[in-house]
N, C-alpha and C positions, 0 to 999 in steps of 0.2 A: 503493499499500500505506498509507503515512505518513499519507494523508488517511482511507483506511478505519479506521485504529487511533485516528486523533484524532475520527472520527467517534463510535465504540464509547464512547472513553472520554469524550466528553460525553454520551453519551446515560445512561450510568452514575452520572456525577456528577449529572444532574439526575434520575434516579430514586433515587438516595440522600437528595436534597435535598426530594424531594416525601415521601418515607418520614419524615424526620425532623420536617418541618414541618405534616403533616397525619396524625395518628394515628386511625383509627376507632375509636371509644368503647367496641367490643367488647371492647379490650384494658383496658376501666376506667380509662383516664387522660387526664385532660384536656390539653389543649393549654398551658394557662397556668393558674395559679392566683393569685386576685385577691381581696381581702377582701370586694369589691362583686359577685361572681359569686353570683347566683340558686340556690336549692334546686330539685330537680325531682322528679317521681316518675312511677314508670314500673310496666308489668308485663313480668315476664318468663317465658319458658317453660321448664320442667325437667323430668326424666323423672319428677317427684313430682307434678307440677301445674303451675300457676302461681304466681310469688312477685312480691309487691307490693311495692315498694322506694322508698325515699327518698333521695334524696343529694344533700348538701351538696356543690356545687361550689365554695366558697371553699376549704373544707378538703380536699376530696376523698375523704369519709367517707361511707359506705353503711350505709344499716341495713335491715332487713325489716320490713314493717309487719305481713306476713301470708303464708300457704302456702296455696293453695285448690285442692282436689283437682276441677281440671277445666283445661281448655286454655285460652288467654288470647284468644281470639276473644270479640269483643264486650264488651271489659273496659270497665267505668266505676266510678266511686265519686261519693259525696255527702260532705260534710263537715259537721259540726255547725260553727256559728260559735264555740264556745267552744274548738273543736280537741281536743275530749274524745273525739267518737266518728265512727265512719264507718261507710257500708254501700258494699260492694263487688259489683257484678251484674255478671252474665255473660249476654249474650243470645244464647241458644242457638236462635235462629230459629224453627223451628215447634214446638219441644221447650216454649218459653218461657223463664223468665229462673232462673239459679240465683243466690241473695244469702246475703252474710255479715254479719253485724253485728260491728262493729271497735271496741273499746276502744284507743284510740291511746296512750294513755300506759302503758298496762299490756302493751300489744302482746299482747292475746288475743282472739279471734275466734271465733264459732260460727256454723250454720248456721242463717236463718230461712226461714220456708216463705213463697211467693208469695201474695199475698192471694187469689188465683183463678188461672185455668188460661189465662189471655190471654198472647200473646206480646209484649203492648207493655208491660210494667212498668217503669215508670222511677220513682225514689226520691228524695228531698230532705228535709232539715232546714229545719222555718222558724224564724224569729228566736228563738224561744223554745226552741228544740232538740228539739220534737217531728217525730218521723220520719214522712214520709206516702209512701206508695206510690202511682203513679197509672196508670190502666189504661185502655183504650180496647178496648170491645166492638163489633166490626164483623159479625160473623155471626151476627144477631140477627131473630127475626120482627118482619115490617114489614109494614104494611098502608096503602094509600093511599087517599083519596077525592079528590074535587076540590079540597077547601080545607086539608085536614090530613094528616100521616103521622103515623102511630102507632106506635110501637117497644113491644115487651113485653120486658121484663128482669125477672127472676127474680119473676114473678109480679104484675108491677106494669107498667102501661102510662104510657106517655110521648109526648105529641103537640106537634107542630112544624107550622107552615105549610107546605105542600105546596112542592116545588120540581121543575121537570123537568130542572135542570142539577145537583142537590146528593143525595149519597148521605149517611144518616144513621147513627150511631151511636151508644153511650152511654158518656160519659166518667164512671170513677169514682176517687173518691180515697178511699184509706183511712188511718187512723193505727194506730199502733202503739201498745198500750194494756195494759198489764198481762201482756205476753207473748203478744198475738194481735192481729191486725187489725180494726179497727172503721170499718165504713162511717161516713163523715164528710160525702160532698157525692156529687150525683150530678147529671148534667147531659145533655142532647141535644147530640151536636157531629156539624159536618161532617167524613167521614172518607173513607178509600179514593181519594182523588185526589190529586194535587199541590196544594200550597198548602190543603190542608182544615184547618178549625180543630183537628181534635182535641183532645188534653188540655188545650190552652190554652184550653177553654169553661169549665173549671173556676177557681173564682174564687183558691182556694188557691194553684194552679199558676200564675196570675198574678201575684200577690202575691210568691211566690219567684223567678219568673225575669226577673220585672220589677224588679228590685234588682240594682245592680251588685255590691256586697259579696256577694250569694248567689250571683251569676254566678260568681264565683272558685272556689266551693266545690262545683260541680258541672262535673266532666270533659264531660258531654255537650254543656252549653252553650261550654267553652271549645274544644271538637273541632269547632264547626260551620265551613262552609266561608263564613261572612259575617263582615261587620266594619263598623263603625260608622265610617264616613270619608268626609265630606261631599264632597271633594273629587275630581273625575272627569275626566278628560282621555284625548283621543282621540292615537291613535298619532302622526298628524301635527302636532298642539300639541307635542308631547314632542319629535319629531326637529327642528322648526323652532327650539325654547327652546335647544339643544345643538346646533344646526347637525350634525345626525348622519344616518345614515340608519338604520332598523330592518326586519330581515327582515319582507317581507309577511307570513309565516306568523305572525307574533306581532300583528301588526295587530289594532285595537280599543279597549275602554274600560279605563281604567286608575285605579286607587286612587292617590293620592298622600298617604303616611303622615307626618306631621310632628311632632316631641316637641322640649320646650325642651331637653331632656338629648341631643338627636342632634344630632351635626356634618353629618349628611347626609340626606336625604329617602327613601324609600323608595315605587318604585312596583310596585304587584303587579297584574296583569290580571283582570280580570272578564271574566263570560260574558255581561255587557251592563248594561244601566242598573240602578241599584239598585231593589227587592232582587235582585242577582244574586250567584251565587257565585264565592268566589275561583278562579283559574286559577294552575296552577304555575308561572308565569312572573313572575320579579321582576327590577327593575332598582335600582340603586343612582345616584341623583343628587348627583354631587359639584359642586365647585368648577371643576374638572380636565372635566367631562363625564359621560356614562353610564357606569357600571361594571356588571359582574356580581359575584354573588357568590363566594367560592372554593368549588371541590367542588359548586356548583349546577347540576345537569341542566335548562334550560328545558325544562318539560313542559305543551303546550299541548291536552292531551285529560286532563288529571286535575285534580281538586280536592285544595285544599290548607287548612289552617287556619293561623293566624298569630297568636300571643301575642306582647305585649310586656310588658316587666320590666327597667324603666329605660333602658340603652340596650342591652339584650339582645333579640334576637327568637327565639321559637321556632317552628320553621316544619315540620309533618308532613303526612302525607297524612290528608285530611279525614275526621272521623267517628271512623277508626281509632287516632288519635295514631301511626302506625306511619313508621320510617324518620325519627326527630326530626333535625333539625340546629340547633342553638342559634349565632348569631352577633353577633359585637360590631358595633353599626352604624358605632360611631365609627371603631375601628382596622380594621373592615373583614373582622375576621378569625373564620374558624369556629373555635368553642370546643368544642362538644361535637356529636358525631356517631355514630348507630348504627343498624344494618341487622338488631339482634334484639328491641328495646324495641318495647314496645306500649302504646297509651294514655297517651302521654308528654304531661305539663303541668308549668307551673310551679307549685310548692308555694304557697300563698297566707299561710303563715304565716310569720313571722319565725324563722330558724335559731337553734339553740340551741348555741353555741358553748361 
């Protein structure tokens, strides 16, 4: 009887300890407040639609950037380099996109139309602050001869060399000018299959997405399941280096991430050799050996995105930015966690304390 009571007491103590040491961020309270904590942004569904929020983790203060009359599914944003403006859009799948123009300083926003009825609109500001929309048209009239493929788009014909292995569509860039969209660039692009060129055929999109500073202004690029980390290790190499056994179900290829401001390195599983997406299996390499992140559940069939800010790492579901967790890689602490935020990313601008 005494041993049973003792066991219950131990379980209660452990439960209380876990509750105190790990607060889910649904309570809106961080586990610690430090001056170097980053600022994050996220979308959260409410009865009136979807709110867009900015949270300074250093001061634990939250401000609302906008409230949009739609659900939060497919939420994305693009920021202007000057931190003055943003465009928020929601991918409604077959129904196209809904988008709002946001004046960040004034916290004012208004609905803007899509440039066309395609379901693959994306938006971005260039370095001059001009707003562009990029779209891919796939279901258009096409005719193929022995040597060329001709595509008809809005009364114009475009030709490209014929290919037995490639389907084609039309990629279009529009610029927002004097309150309406104006076509600024058009290109024939591979489409409709994995790895197809799509809107990357457009020079303007290449210019914007190929610049590191611009990538930090586009949530869709921050939330991809890909990362630029050249060091690739296999499971056996990792196990031998740490004299450890790794379960066979997490065997495979791993990225090793190292930074000067990190006390430890991060191992993230990939689906294969690069370019391959990140899988939700994460380990920490310390001087004492391999460790797992607190409250992290290894997921061998789910894709994740990973963002870095100083010694902090933000891990979310890929593309959606759902179920965010922020870790301090040096202390190996869980700083932030939420089950309700969507489209979660680090905010690229300095906080205004």
